[in-house]
C-alpha positions in Angstrom: -26.0 4.9 -29.5 -26.1 5.8 -25.8 -22.6 4.9 -25.8 -21.6 7.4 -29.3 -23.5 10.0 -27.0 -21.9 9.5 -23.9 -18.2 9.7 -25.8 -19.6 12.5 -27.7 -20.1 14.6 -24.4 -17.0 13.8 -23.2 -15.5 15.6 -26.0 -18.2 18.6 -25.4 -16.9 19.0 -21.8 -13.4 19.6 -23.5 -14.1 22.1 -25.3 -16.3 24.0 -22.3 -13.1 23.9 -20.9 -11.2 25.2 -23.9 -13.9 28.0 -24.8 -13.1 31.2 -22.8 -16.6 33.2 -23.1 -18.6 32.3 -20.3 -21.9 31.6 -21.7 -20.6 29.2 -24.2 -18.8 27.1 -21.2 -22.4 26.8 -19.5 -24.5 25.9 -22.7 -21.9 23.4 -23.3 -21.6 21.7 -20.4 -25.4 21.8 -20.1 -25.7 19.6 -23.3 -22.9 17.4 -22.6 -24.9 16.7 -19.0 -28.3 15.6 -20.9 -25.7 13.9 -23.7 -24.7 11.9 -20.8 -28.3 10.6 -19.5 -28.8 7.8 -22.0 -26.2 6.3 -20.9 -26.6 6.2 -17.3 -30.3 5.2 -17.8 -29.5 1.9 -20.1 -26.3 0.5 -20.8 -25.4 -0.9 -17.3 -28.9 -3.1 -17.4 -30.5 -1.2 -14.4 -30.4 3.0 -14.0 -27.4 4.4 -12.5 -29.3 7.1 -9.9 -26.5 8.0 -8.8 -24.9 9.5 -11.7 -28.3 10.2 -12.8 -28.8 13.2 -10.5 -25.2 14.6 -10.1 -25.7 14.9 -13.8 -29.1 16.9 -13.6 -27.7 19.5 -10.7 -24.6 19.8 -12.8 -27.1 20.8 -15.8 -29.3 22.5 -13.3 -26.3 24.6 -12.1 -25.4 25.7 -14.8 -28.8 26.6 -16.8 -29.5 28.7 -13.3 -26.0 30.7 -14.2 -26.1 30.8 -17.5 -29.8 32.3 -17.7 -28.1 34.6 -15.3 -25.5 35.1 -18.0 -28.3 35.9 -21.0 -29.9 38.6 -18.8 -27.1 40.4 -17.9 -25.6 40.6 -21.5 -29.2 42.0 -22.7 -29.0 45.4 -23.6 -30.0 48.3 -21.2 -31.1 51.6 -21.3 -28.8 53.8 -20.8 -28.9 57.6 -20.9 -27.1 60.2 -22.6 -24.2 60.3 -20.2 -23.9 56.7 -19.5 -24.0 56.1 -23.4 -21.2 57.8 -24.0 -19.2 57.0 -20.3 -19.6 53.5 -21.5 -18.4 53.9 -25.0 -15.7 55.7 -24.1 -14.5 54.6 -20.6 -15.8 51.1 -19.9 -16.1 49.0 -23.4 -15.0 46.3 -21.6 -17.9 45.6 -19.2 -21.8 44.8 -20.4 -24.4 47.6 -20.9 -26.1 46.2 -18.0 -23.0 46.2 -15.8 -21.9 49.6 -17.0 -25.0 50.7 -15.9 -25.2 49.3 -12.5 -21.6 50.9 -11.8 -22.5 53.9 -12.6 -25.8 54.1 -11.4 -23.8 53.9 -7.7 -22.5 57.2 -8.6 -23.3 60.7 -8.4 -24.0 62.9 -11.4 -22.2 66.7 -10.9 -22.2 69.5 -13.2 -19.5 72.3 -11.2 -18.8 76.0 -12.6 -15.2 77.1 -13.9 -11.8 77.3 -10.9 -13.9 74.8 -8.8 -11.3 73.0 -6.9 -12.4 69.0 -6.6 -9.6 67.9 -5.1 -7.7 69.7 -2.5 -3.9 68.4 -2.0 -2.9 66.7 1.1 -6.6 65.5 1.9 -7.6 62.0 1.6 -10.6 62.3 -0.6 -11.9 59.2 0.1 -14.0 59.2 -3.5 -13.2 58.8 -7.5 -13.9 60.9 -10.1 -14.4 60.2 -14.1 -14.8 63.4 -16.0 -17.6 62.8 -18.6 -16.8 66.5 -20.3 -14.9 69.9 -19.4 -11.3 70.4 -18.4 -9.5 70.1 -15.0 -5.7 71.1 -13.8 -4.0 69.0 -11.9 -1.5 71.2 -9.5 1.5 70.6 -7.5 1.5 73.7 -5.0 -0.2 76.0 -7.8 2.4 74.5 -10.7 0.6 73.4 -13.3 1.8 69.6 -13.9 -1.4 67.7 -16.4 -4.8 68.3 -17.3 -7.7 65.8 -17.3 -10.3 65.5 -19.8 -13.5 63.7 -20.9 -12.7 59.4 -20.1 -10.2 60.4 -17.5 -10.2 59.5 -13.7 -9.6 61.8 -10.9 -7.9 61.0 -7.6 -7.5 57.8 -8.5 -4.1 57.2 -7.5 -5.2 58.0 -3.8 -8.6 55.6 -4.2 -5.7 52.9 -4.9 -3.4 53.5 -2.4 -5.2 54.8 0.3 -2.7 57.9 0.0 -3.5 61.5 0.6 -4.0 63.9 -2.0 -0.5 64.6 -4.3 -2.0 67.7 -5.9 -4.9 69.9 -6.2 -7.6 69.5 -9.2 -9.3 72.3 -10.5 -11.8 72.7 -13.1 -11.1 75.4 -16.3 -14.5 75.3 -17.8 -18.0 74.0 -16.7 -17.1 69.9 -15.9 -19.7 67.4 -15.9 -18.3 64.5 -13.5 -19.3 60.8 -12.1 -18.7 60.4 -9.0 -18.1 57.3 -6.5 -17.8 57.7 -3.0 -15.0 54.3 -2.1 -17.5 52.6 0.4 -19.7 52.1 -1.8 -17.8 51.0 -4.7 -15.3 48.6 -2.3 -18.6 47.4 -2.0 -19.7 47.0 -4.7 -16.2 45.1 -5.6 -16.7 42.8 -2.3 -19.8 41.2 -4.2 -18.9 41.4 -7.3 -15.0 40.4 -7.9 -15.6 40.6 -11.7 -16.0 44.4 -10.6 -12.5 44.4 -8.6 -10.4 42.6 -11.5 -11.6 45.3 -14.1 -11.8 48.8 -12.7 -8.3 46.8 -10.5 -7.0 47.1 -14.3 -8.2 50.5 -15.9 -6.8 52.8 -13.2 -4.0 51.1 -12.9 -4.1 51.3 -16.7 -5.5 55.4 -16.2 -2.1 55.4 -14.3 0.5 54.3 -16.3 -0.8 56.7 -19.2 -0.4 59.4 -16.8 2.5 59.0 -16.0 4.2 58.6 -19.6 2.6 61.5 -20.3 3.4 63.5 -17.5 7.2 64.2 -19.2 6.3 66.0 -21.4 3.0 67.3 -20.9 2.3 70.8 -22.6 -0.2 72.7 -21.1 -3.6 72.9 -23.5 -2.9 69.1 -24.3 -5.6 66.9 -22.7 -4.3 64.7 -20.0 
């Protein structure tokens, strides 16, 4: 029986390397580690304490990480604004991850004709529109519009270059603003946020570049 469990454990290890979901990877690895213990305890006549110790260590490490993963995936209490942006923008994050990211920023609401970004400045912020409309103007010429679920100052945030345009509200706008330093600190501490945000902002930029050539005033951008 111990031998059967040992070979079954190796099959589980192989399955763990195949699955993409980290919860399943951790769970299969834990089960596999425990399944090897009967073999190491009795098959060789005397317990193989070194192997038993390592398997227990692997199982313990994965148990801790599995617990953290499950905690992270628990539903979170989101405000109406947070829920809107989670569904609209941050669908690739769990509720708790999205909440952590959004709570790092500051919610602001401003009236029409407010300039949020000045052309040529270094904004050091990233903006995400929750409601309302923004005009993007280069030397006074309207080149695009930004509406809910779209970022502003993303190019400057990613490149560190000065803002290439003025960004001005055309209606009452509610938006989320992050300071660059705070976001960079989060991304350094938790690399998955860096991977996710880099991909999200790149996608946002691609859509803007695609739509710039066919922009018609009044259309969402």
